C-alpha positions in Angstrom: -31.2 8.2 -32.0 -29.4 11.1 -34.1 -29.1 14.3 -31.2 -29.5 17.4 -33.6 -27.5 20.7 -32.6 -28.5 24.0 -32.6 -26.1 26.8 -33.2 -26.6 29.5 -30.1 -27.3 33.0 -32.5 -24.1 35.0 -31.5 -25.1 38.3 -29.8 -22.8 40.3 -32.0 -23.0 38.7 -35.2 -19.7 39.5 -37.4 -20.8 42.6 -40.0 -20.1 41.6 -43.5 -18.9 44.3 -46.0 -20.2 44.9 -49.3 -17.6 46.8 -51.4 -13.9 47.0 -51.7 -12.6 50.0 -49.4 -12.0 53.0 -51.5 -10.0 56.1 -52.2 -13.1 59.1 -51.9 -10.5 62.2 -51.1 -6.8 61.6 -52.2 -5.8 64.8 -50.2 -2.5 63.4 -48.4 -3.5 64.7 -45.5 -0.6 65.5 -43.1 -3.0 64.1 -40.1 -6.5 62.9 -41.2 -9.0 63.0 -38.3 -12.6 64.0 -36.5 -14.2 62.7 -39.1 -18.0 63.6 -38.6 -21.2 62.6 -40.7 -23.4 65.9 -41.1 -27.2 64.2 -41.7 -28.6 67.8 -41.6 -26.4 68.3 -44.9 -25.5 65.2 -46.2 -22.0 65.6 -45.9 -19.0 64.6 -44.2 -16.4 66.7 -41.8 -13.3 66.2 -41.4 -9.7 67.8 -40.4 -6.2 67.7 -41.1 -4.3 68.1 -38.3 -1.3 68.9 -39.0 -2.2 70.9 -42.0 -5.0 73.6 -40.2 -7.5 72.5 -42.3 -11.5 71.4 -42.4 -12.8 69.9 -45.1 -16.3 68.9 -45.9 -17.1 66.0 -48.9 -20.4 65.5 -50.8 -20.8 62.2 -51.6 -24.5 63.0 -53.6 -22.7 65.6 -55.3 -18.9 64.6 -55.6 -18.4 68.2 -53.6 -15.3 69.4 -51.7 -14.6 72.1 -49.6 -11.6 73.4 -47.7 -11.2 75.6 -45.1 -7.8 77.3 -43.7 -6.6 77.9 -40.1 -4.0 79.4 -38.0 -3.8 76.9 -35.7 -4.3 72.9 -35.7 -7.6 71.7 -36.0 -8.0 68.8 -33.8 -11.8 68.3 -33.9 -15.2 69.3 -35.1 -18.9 68.8 -33.9 -22.6 70.0 -34.7 -24.1 72.8 -32.6 -28.0 71.6 -31.9 -28.9 75.4 -30.9 -26.4 77.5 -32.7 -25.9 77.5 -37.0 -22.3 76.2 -37.8 -19.9 73.7 -36.2 -17.5 73.4 -32.8 -14.2 72.9 -33.7 -10.7 72.6 -31.3 -9.0 75.0 -33.0 -4.9 74.9 -31.3 -5.9 75.3 -27.6 -9.8 76.9 -27.6 -13.0 75.8 -28.9 -14.4 78.0 -31.0 -17.8 77.8 -32.8 -17.4 78.2 -37.1 -19.9 79.1 -39.7 -18.9 77.4 -42.7 -21.1 79.0 -45.0 -19.7 82.7 -43.6 -16.6 82.3 -42.5 -17.1 83.5 -39.2 -15.0 82.3 -36.3 -16.2 82.8 -32.8 -13.7 81.4 -30.1 -15.6 80.7 -26.8 -13.3 78.7 -24.4 -9.9 77.6 -23.9 -9.7 74.9 -21.5 -5.7 75.0 -20.4 -4.8 78.4 -20.1 -2.0 77.0 -17.4 -0.6 74.5 -20.3 0.4 77.5 -23.1 2.3 74.5 -25.1 -1.1 72.1 -25.2 -3.6 72.3 -27.9 -6.9 70.1 -28.4 -7.1 67.3 -29.8 -10.4 64.8 -31.3 -13.4 65.5 -29.4 -16.9 63.7 -29.8 -20.4 64.8 -28.0 -22.6 62.2 -25.9 -26.3 62.0 -25.9 -26.3 64.8 -23.8 -24.6 67.2 -26.3 -21.7 67.3 -24.0 -18.3 67.3 -26.1 -15.6 65.2 -24.6 -12.2 65.8 -25.7 -8.3 65.3 -24.7 -5.8 67.7 -25.2 -1.8 66.8 -25.7 1.4 68.3 -25.8 2.4 70.4 -29.6 5.4 69.0 -29.5 4.6 65.5 -29.0 5.1 65.0 -25.8 1.9 64.1 -24.7 2.2 63.6 -21.0 0.7 66.5 -20.3 -2.3 65.9 -21.9 -5.7 65.7 -20.4 -9.4 65.1 -20.8 -12.0 67.1 -20.5 -16.0 67.9 -20.6 -17.3 70.9 -21.7 -21.3 71.5 -22.0 -20.9 75.2 -23.0 -20.0 78.5 -22.3 -17.7 78.1 -18.8 -18.7 74.7 -18.0 -15.7 72.8 -19.5 -14.9 69.8 -16.3 -11.1 67.8 -16.3 -12.1 64.0 -16.2 -10.5 61.7 -14.2 -9.1 59.6 -17.5 -5.2 59.2 -17.7 -4.8 59.6 -21.8 -2.0 58.7 -23.7 -3.1 60.0 -26.6 -5.8 62.6 -27.9 -8.4 60.3 -29.9 -12.1 60.5 -29.3 -13.9 58.1 -27.2 -17.4 56.2 -28.3 -20.1 55.0 -26.2 -21.9 51.5 -26.1 -25.3 51.7 -27.3 -26.8 51.9 -24.2 -24.8 55.3 -23.2 -23.3 53.5 -20.1 -19.6 52.9 -21.2 -17.4 55.2 -22.6 -14.2 53.5 -24.4 -11.2 55.6 -26.0 -8.0 54.2 -27.0 -4.3 54.4 -25.3 -2.2 54.3 -27.8 0.7 53.7 -26.5 -0.1 50.7 -24.1 -1.7 49.7 -27.2 -5.0 49.4 -25.8 -8.4 50.0 -25.3 -9.2 51.3 -22.4 -13.3 51.7 -20.9 -14.7 52.7 -18.0 -18.5 52.8 -16.2 -20.4 55.9 -17.5 -23.5 58.0 -16.0 -25.3 59.2 -19.2 -27.2 61.5 -17.1 -24.3 62.9 -14.9 -21.4 62.6 -17.0 -19.9 60.7 -14.4 -16.9 57.8 -15.0 -16.2 55.0 -13.2 -12.7 53.3 -13.1 -10.7 52.5 -16.0 -10.0 49.1 -16.8 -8.8 47.5 -20.0 -11.3 46.3 -22.4 -9.0 44.8 -25.2 -5.2 44.0 -25.3 -3.4 44.7 -28.7 -0.1 42.6 -29.2 2.5 45.2 -30.6 2.4 43.5 -34.5 -1.3 44.0 -34.1 -1.3 47.6 -35.0 -1.2 50.8 -32.8 -5.3 51.6 -32.0 -6.1 55.1 -33.0 -9.8 56.3 -33.4 -13.3 54.3 -32.4 -16.9 54.7 -32.9 -20.1 52.4 -32.4 -22.5 51.2 -35.1 -25.8 50.9 -34.1 -26.2 47.4 -33.1 -23.4 47.9 -30.6 -20.4 46.6 -32.1 -17.2 49.0 -31.6 -15.2 49.9 -34.4 -11.2 50.0 -34.1 -8.7 52.2 -35.6 -5.3 50.5 -36.3 -2.1 52.0 -37.7 -0.1 49.2 -38.8 3.8 48.6 -39.4 3.1 47.7 -43.6 -0.8 48.3 -43.6 -3.4 49.8 -41.6 -6.9 48.6 -40.9 -10.0 49.1 -39.3 -11.7 46.0 -37.1 -14.8 45.5 -35.7 -15.3 44.1 -31.8 -18.2 42.8 -29.9 -18.8 45.4 -27.3 -19.5 43.2 -24.0 -16.0 40.8 -24.4 -13.8 43.1 -27.7 -13.9 39.5 -29.2 -12.9 40.5 -32.9 -15.6 40.1 -35.9 -14.5 42.1 -38.9 -10.8 43.0 -39.9 -10.7 45.7 -42.8 -7.6 45.8 -44.7 -6.8 49.8 -45.8 -4.4 50.5 -48.3 -2.5 53.1 -45.9 -0.1 52.4 -43.0 -1.3 55.2 -40.6 -5.1 54.7 -40.3 -6.2 57.4 -37.8 -10.1 57.1 -37.1 -13.2 55.5 -38.8 -17.4 57.0 -38.7 -20.4 55.5 -40.4 -22.2 58.3 -42.8 -24.2 58.2 -45.8 -27.8 58.5 -46.5 -28.3 54.9 -44.8 -24.8 55.4 -42.1 -23.8 52.2 -43.2 -20.8 53.8 -45.2 -17.8 53.5 -43.2 -15.2 56.7 -43.4 -11.7 55.9 -42.8 -9.0 58.6 -42.7 -5.6 58.3 -42.7 -2.5 60.5 -42.1 1.2 61.3 -44.1 3.0 62.5 -41.8 3.8 59.8 -39.4 6.5 58.0 -37.6 8.2 56.5 -39.1 7.9 58.8 -41.9 5.5 57.5 -45.0 6.9 57.8 -48.1 4.1 58.8 -50.7 6.0 56.8 -53.2 5.2 53.6 -51.4 2.3 54.6 -50.8 0.1 56.9 -52.4 -2.9 56.7 -51.1 -1.3 57.7 -48.0 -3.3 60.6 -46.2 -6.2 59.9 -48.0 -9.9 60.0 -46.9 -11.2 56.0 -47.6 -14.9 54.7 -47.7 -16.7 51.3 -47.8 -19.9 50.0 -47.5 -21.2 47.8 -44.6 -24.2 45.7 -44.1 -25.6 47.4 -41.1 -25.7 50.9 -39.9 -23.9 53.1 -37.6 -25.3 55.7 -35.4 -26.0 59.0 -35.9 -23.1 61.6 -34.5 -24.6 63.5 -31.6 -25.4 67.5 -31.3 -23.0 69.8 -29.5 -25.5 71.4 -26.6 -24.3 74.5 -26.8 
């Protein structure tokens, strides 16, 4: 009698890459970050924190627009009730209209810490903007995490941060993930999507030193977690099962300091990847001509559309 073994399907199957990673904007950004796909505009917003610039890339029309500010730009989100964008600008959260250039300061998160700057952030499904602060001189010990719901509704959260990367959520919105770059780990905690309250933090993924430093995160429509990694020779983006952290796929990127990733494109199957040209140790553009570029690669399954800011 011959036994027939049936393979058990994986709960989170590995995605497939459809194309090579390509540079779509050789911007030589000092530190690219904060990629956000606008479904309304069919364009990708992203920032150069070190270069104090906001960029917009329209892949269908091959258009590139940039806006320069007097202070660092940490992140961006689209507004639900107002025209324009919520941006992290220096010490403030502000509303910015790219069409008119109008800038309106909304809230200063940490008036008691004038040396801190607002870093990357992302909206949850309720439209609350979650962001982190960090010291402008590179000392992240004074940084903290906040939840902003417009006006003066800004709450400090019980998260110990050593980096200012934006968080991401599980597909059911019941788990929040964020990176601890200094500890080479990704943390997770239980999340109440209605109240925005957090449970105790736990280590969800621990990377060895040679596996790269964890940077930005995003979630796809299947619920898998995508992680940008800065590596000593080549950066990458890896895909993980959200329940176990098991690595399902890794995509090498032709830049060592990969900083973040986000899904976009008309079908949300394009993974956009940001990078930095000004990193420690310093990156030579002779050795890495694409350092600081915006990259793109096609994936066989879609990501999730970004949530809009409630304000």
